[in-house]
N, C-alpha and C positions, 0 to 999 in steps of 0.2 A: 502492500499500501504506498502513498504519498508519502509526504509529511506532513500532522497537521503545525508544524507550528518551526520555529524558525531554530529553540531548543535542539530538537529531532533532526535536524537536518544538522547543526554541528558537530552533534556527534557524530553522527554516520559520517559524516566531512574526516573528523577526526579518529577515528576505531578504521576506515579503510586507508591511512595515510593521507591524507588529500590537507589537511588543514593542520598549522600550529598558534602555539599558546606563545603570546608573548610577554612573558610579567615581570620586566621591566617598566619604570613609566613612562610614557610616553605621551605628548604634547599634541591637544588634539586641533593646534593651531598646524599646520605644517608639515608637521611634521609628523604627521601617521599618513595626510594626501602623503609626502615625502616615498615614504614606506611600498605603499601601496602601488603605487606610479612605477615603483624598479621591481617590485616582487612581482606587475604585472610583466612589464617587456621581461623580465628571464623567464618569463612559465610556471612563476612558481606556483604556489599551494596557496592555500583561504587562509586567512589570518587573523586570530582573533586577540586583540590591544586588553588584558585583564585589566590593564589599571592605566588608564589615566586622569591624567595630570587636574585636579580639581575637580573631579566627576566622580562617581559612584558608581557610573552604567560601562559595562563592555561594550566595547565596540568591534565589527566585523567586517573585514572584505574583502576580496575578492574573492565571491563565492562561485560566480561567472567566468574567472581568470578563465580561464582555458575552452576549447569548445568541447574538449572530453567532459568537463569539469562538471557542463553543463548540462550535455546529454544522461551524467550520471544522475542527477537532481533527482532527470523527468524518463529518468529506464527504466520505468517500470508504467508509465502512462503518456507518451509521443505514438509509441508506433499505431495506438489504440484512436489518438488525435488524429492521426493522418488519414485511419481509414472516416476515422465522423468528419477527416476533411472530404474525401475522396467523395462519400457518399453524398455530401451536395454539392460537387459538381455532378454525377453523373448514380441519381436516384435508382433505375434500371439496372447500377454494376450486382445491385443487394440479390435481386434474382438470378443474373446470372452466375454469381461466385458468391452464392450461398454461405458458402461452410470460410470464408476471408473476413464475413463483417458477425460472428455471431457473437462480438461481443459489442456486437455496436450500442443497442437498446442499454445496457449499462452503462453505457460512457453517459449515452444522455440523460439516465437517473441523475449520476453525479452533477450533470449540469444546475442541477434546481438550488439554489440556496434552500439555507435549512434557517425556518427563523426558532430563536432561544428568545429566553428569560431573564439571562446573564452572563457571566463569561469570562474568563481567565483574566483581557486585559481590564477590569474593572477594577481589580482589588485595588487597586493602592492608586494615588492619588502627586501628583506635584506640580513643580513650576520652570515656566519653558527657560530661567538662567539654570536650574538645576542637569539640564540635558545636554549631552554636550555640544559642545561649538566648533562645528566641524569647518574647517578654512585650510581651503587647499589650493589657496594660488596670493601670493604676498596683498596685493591690492585689494583680494577680496573685501567686500563691505561688513563683512561679519558672519557669525556660523551662521551652514544653512544645513537647509537636508537635503540630499542627494538622493538618498532613494524613497520618494515619501509613494504613497501610494491615497491620493485625496477622493471623497468620497464623497457624489454628491445625488441625491437625490430630484426628479422633479417635481416643483410644486404642482403641475396641475396634477399628475400624475405618480403620488405617491407609491415610492413601498422599491423595492430592491429590484425590481421589471425594470423599472425606467431609472434606474442609476445609472451613475457612470464614474465610473475609477482609471483616473490619468493621474501621470508621473508630472505633474506642474512643479516647478521650482519652489522650494518653500525659505525664505529668510527668514530667522530666526533673533536673533538682534545686530542691534545696530544701527546706522542710518541716522532718523527721525522715531523711532515704533518706537511708545513706548515699552518698556524691558516685563515683561511677564503677562502686559495688556494685547499688545499687539505684532504681528506678524505681515510680513511679508505674503502675498499671493503671486509670480509670475506665469500666465495663463494671457491669449488673444481668444475675443468675442469670436473666431470664428469656432474652436476649437469647444468639444459638448459640455465642457465646463459653463464653458461664457453662453452657448445656450441653456442651459438651465438658468442661468446667472441674468438671460433676460427675460425670461419668464414669471422667473422667481417678482424684477423691478414690479413687467405687466399685470400679475397678481395681486401687486401691494404688497405682497410678503411677505417673509425674511429670509433670505439664503445663506440657507444654514450650510455647513460644511464641518464635513469631520476628515482630521489629515491619522492614517494606519502608521506604523514604523514599526516593519518588519513582519513578525508571521511566517505565514508559506511562503518560499524561495516563490511557487505558485500565480498567489495573489504577485508579486513582484515585476514576473514578467504579464500578468494578463494589463497592472497598469500601463504597458508600453506596445500593447498591442492594440493596431490600427483597423479598427473594428468598427462594422457599419456605424449611421448613429442610431439609436435608440434597438443598442443590444448590448445588456450589460457585462459587462469583462468579467464581471462572477460564475458569467456557467462556463464560459473557457476555465478559469480557474480552478473553475469542480475537475470540468472535468480532466483538466493537466495534474489536477492534484489523486484525483484518482475516488475524493468523497466529498461528497458536500460543503459548501463554505457556509457555515457557521459565524448566521448573523443576528442580533440582538436587538428587538425590540425598542421603539426606547416613543416616549408618549409627544403631545401636543408637535406630533407631525413631523418633529427632532428622525434625520435621516436614522438608518441604522447603524450598527456599529463591529464591526468587524472581533467576534468572539477572541480569535487565538490569536493577536496585534499584540506585540510589547508594547509598543504606544499607541496613545491616540489624543492629539489632541481636538479638543472640538470648539465650536464656535461659528459668528454670525460676518459679512461681511459684509459693513461700513456703508452704507448705500451712499453716502454722501464722500466718502472719503479718500482719495488713491494719493501716496505716497511712493517716494525716492526711494526704489527697490535695485541691489547691484551696487558696484559691478559686483561682478562674479566671472571666474576661469571657466571660459563653454566649449564645449563641444569642435565647435571650429580652429581654436586652436589661435585664438584673443581673449580680449575679458568683452564681455557684451558689459556697456555702458548703463551706468543708473536712469531711471527712465520711472515713471508714475504704472502703476498697476493697485489692483485691489490691497486694501486693507483687511485682516482678520481680525475682530477681537475677539480673545481668547476668554472663552469660557473655564474653561475645563485642560486640565491634564492627564491621562490615564494614562498606569503600566501595567503590568503583572510580574508575581513573584520573579525575579531571576529575567528579569530585561534584557536581553539585550542590540543596541544600536548599528545597524546594516546600515555601512555605507558603501559609496563605492566616490571615482573621480573620473573629472573627464577631464578633456582638454585636446591638444593637437593629438587627431585620433593613431594611428589603433589607441584605443584603450579599454576599459571592460566592460564597455556598453556596445563594445564591435561584436561582444559574442552577442548578447541582442538582437542585434541585426542579424546575426547571420540564421540564428531560431525562428526569427521571423519567418525571414527567404525561407528559411529548410518548411516551417508551419503552411504560411499562405502560399506561394510562388508557383502552386497547383494554381490553384483558384484565379488567377491575372486573367487566364483568357475568358476565360464565364463573366467575368468583372468587363473587361476591356477588350473588345474580338478584333480578331487580328490578332494584338500582338500578346509573344510568344511568353516574352520573355523582361523584368526588370530590374536592376541592379542601381543600386545608390552607392555610390562609392565614399568607402568608409576613410579613404587613403583624405581624399579631396572633402571632408568636411562632411562629407552621406546626403545637405539637401543641396549640397550647390549645381553637383554634377549624375547626373544618371543616363545611364547605358538601357537603350530596348533595341530589343532583337521584334520585326512583326513582317508582317503579309505583305507582298506588294501581289495586290490582282488586277488594278486600274488597268494596266496599260495590254492592250492587243498586242497578239503575238505581231512580228512583222515591224511596228515603229520604235521609236527612242524610248529604253528604258528610261523614266525618270519616275522620282518622287513621287507616289501623289496616292493610294488608301497611305502610305505612311505618311503623310502627316495628315489625314482622319486620325489617325492612332497617335499621334503625337499628341493636335488636340486635348483626344482624350484622355492621355497618359496627365497634360497640364493641369489635367478639374477634377484630381481622385486623390484628395483628401491630401495627405502628406505631402505624396506626389507634387502638387499646386507648388509646393518651396522651391523645387528647381528651379535654376539661374539657365544652368545648361543641358541642353539635353541631346542627350547624340544616338540613331535612331538607322539602321538599315534592314533589311529582308534578308528574311532566312536564306531564301531559296540560294542567293546566291553563294552562300557556304553555310550550308544545314549544321554539320559538323562545333560552327561558332563558336567557344565559349564564352555567353558572358561574364563569369568572374575573372577570366583572363584579359585585363585592361588593355595593357601594351598589346594585344593578336589585336584586343577588337578596333586599339587605333590604330593600327596598321591598313585590317581589316575597310574604316570607312576615309583616311585619306586616300591610299590608291586609289576610289572611285568617289570620292565626290568632287562635283565641280563648282567651286567658290563662284560663280556665279549667278545660276540659281538655286542653290542647294542651302539656301542658308535663311531663315524667319524669324526676323525680331519679332518681340512682344514690350514696346517700347513708356515707358509712362506705367511701369506694375506694382504689383506689391510681391518680395522676397520674404524671404527666412527675416523675422525682428533681428536675431541675435548675429543676423552676416551685415558687414558697416561697409562693404563695397558699393553702394550703393546710393546715388544721391540725396536717401537721409533714411531715416529709420523707418525700416517695413517699405521701403520705395528705392525703386529698381528697375532691371530688364529682364529679359530670358530670352534666348536665341535657339531653334532647331536647329544642329549639321542632320539634315537628312541625307543617304545617300543608297542606290542600289544600280543592277547590273552591273556592265564587265569593268577588268577593271581598267582604268583609266590614265595611270601611270605608276612605274618602277617607284618604291622609295628608295634613296639613296641613303649609306651610314658614314658619305664624307661630304664636305662643304665640294660645292661648284669647284669648278678651275676660274678665277678671278674673280669669287667674289668680294666682294668688297664694301665697308661700311661707312657712313656717313662720321665727322668727329662729334665726339659725344661719344659711342658705341662702340664697344669691343669685347674680345673673347669672349666669341663665339664657340658651341659648346656642342654635341648634339649629344638629348636625350634619350631617343631612341631613331628607328630607322624614318625618316622623312620628318623629325621633329628635331630643330633648333632652339637653344636659348643664346641671349647672349644678355650682355649689359649696357643698360642706358644709361642716361645720366641721372641722374640727382629730380625726383617729378618737383617741378615749380609752378604752380602754376600761374594762368594771366588773370587778367581783373575780372575773366570770363570764365573761368575758375578751368580754365582747360592749359592746357600744356601741350606743343606741338611736335615735343621731337618726335614722338613717330610718325606724323603727318612726312616729316623729311625724312625717318627710312623709309618711309613707304615712296616719298618721289622719288626717293634716291637708288632704290630698289627698281622701279619704274623704267628708269632710265637704261637699266642694263638688264629687261625681260626679251626683247630683240635679239643682245647679241652671246648673251651667258646662256653656254648649251648646262643643258642639266637641272637649271632650278628648279624646273616645274617639277623633279623631284626629289626637291626639300617645301613639302606645302607651309608647313607651320614653321612657324616661327615667333619665338614667348620672352620680348623685354622684360626682364630679370632683375633687381640691384647687385645679384651676385648668382651668377652664371657656372660655378665649377659648384655650386653645393645645388642647384638645380639639378644638374643633368650628374649628381653622385649618385643619383637612386633615382628610383621610376615613380617612388612615393613622394620624395620632393619636386617633382617634376608635378605631380595632379596638388601637391598642397600650395605652392605658390601659386601656380597657376588660375586655383580655379575659385583659392578665396579671396583673391585680391585682384579678380574685374568684376569689373561689368559689364558685360556684352556690351550694350547700344552706345558707350560712352570710350569703351576699352577696346573696340576690336576696330584693324581697320584692314587694309589692304593694298596692295602692290596693284596698280591698274586699277582702282575702285573706279562703279559707272552706277547708274543708279536706272535705272526701266520702267518707267511707271511704279515711283515711287518703291522701286524691287533694291533693295542695294545688293552689289555682290563686286569682284573683281576678278582680274583676268590671270592674276597669279598670288604666290605664297599669301594664307591670313599672316594677321600680324596681332598676337594676344597683346595688352599694355598692362603685365602683371607686377609694376612695380609699386612701392607703398607709395600710400596717400594722403595729403595731409591728412582727410577727414577720416583713414583707421581708424579699427582701433590696436591699443597695442595687443605686441604676441605674449606670452605668455613663457613666463620667465623664471627658473628657482630661486630661491634666497640661497643662496651661496654659502649661509651660516647653518642653514640647518641640512643641506646638505655632506657638510663637513659631520655632523653628527649622525648622521646616517649612515659614512659612510665606517664611525667609530663602533657604528651599532653593526656593518655588514664585517668588520677584524673578526681574525680570530679567535676566537671564545667568546663575540658577541651572539643577540641568539637569532639574527639574518645572517651567520656565515656560512656558506654553501648555499646563500636561498639567492641571494641576488651580488 
């Protein structure tokens, strides 16, 4: 059977040699996070911090630190959940292969939450300042909950089956929050919790929120699952933990409380007030800065006996949340063709910060035989992808046709880029959306939550052979230097430091495009180098593929930062005859990147020295 609570999970991991305990006192400010990052990078075990400075609650991290451990946590149920998803896609399969789906009705029974009168989480009460105050990065504004399970119900249809469980950032201390009375909730109005918020306002009722921390690992994973609006995450958690989720009934219309949680913060969102939340070192590898977000008026803080505080650390990927993305893709990937007709696969590239870059494989059936193959159905599919939930946050969507290479692995991003760049026609195959919304955490746009998107669609036979070397006679204008090959057909080169004019523009990349345009006709082989990326450090960008992905797609806004050699506009469609140029230099409006505290790094180095608790772990 699946784990009932976090303590069962910790005990099981320890019994099987997948968790180590640190008895030395650890500071929740920066030190615990530094340890977590380095243990994760080393592919190490889950870590239980038994003594936290100034706090009586132990903390645990890296529960999902490897793909193998994530599968271990759900080893009893993952196959059953996959079969249940299969039946949702193809119900007649049960009749054709009934023996394969014999256990599916039991999985369905586990999905119904169980209402109870009380539970372990209500045993004790405490205050916000007594909770672990995790600070992950030096400029973080205060203590944050990094694995919260934020629970709300629809006031117009209250109850567990009309609830939402989401992982929305929670700031416990700092800024202008009244200690123990107020905490910050970071969520956007388009999220499911935002829908509940709006309905409470429209009904003139208080918007009550419960924040659970801990409990079954299935509840943590359920909180990040991209389920359709109106489908309770509690049902998914029940299937994943192979037992119904126990939810405590509340009076006066208050939302239910998860009985097996380690902690529960209850409160009401203040309808009249927003307060600054952040900065916070986020998953793109930069700080999300301070902005006004809803405030939760804290009513009570409950905790169970022997409560454990789970946490993770986000930052430049890959981090522990990479494992979330992998298992979500594993479970939901087969559903994609049923939700997005024609789309065979979608992959959010973790090394690029997840949301900035999407790869997709689709079908191309619109072009009649005997005519030039060009993206048509792919564009319909691209629009559908960009209208789907969190996929709508993408800035760059690269989509190709399955029939051009049925064996193309969407998870192999270098191969995907080679496939696309060998086929794409920059004159016609770029499609921009300008003045639109992007991820709130992405500061590459022209304002908070404001930026642009581009679809790059390619199909048909190869148009060019990609080069592994610079063309003979390739030259650069003043201010540009040190070209480095990142991958076949892709070169990174240093540009001058970004310097905006009175209109906020830097014309350096236009100079580069004009200079290279003069070489188009006489420079043999330039077409074999279709993508040029301008960066601040080309050696670093080209050193590893993950560096190229991160720098290119987190530091550029398509409409503002894409240039082309021999650029043209035809019927308001922008394209170019020569290589595409992406300006991925750091701009003045970008958020600062995440950098560790040197003194904390030295302290953690000592823990990893011979005789230290982390010796041979990091």
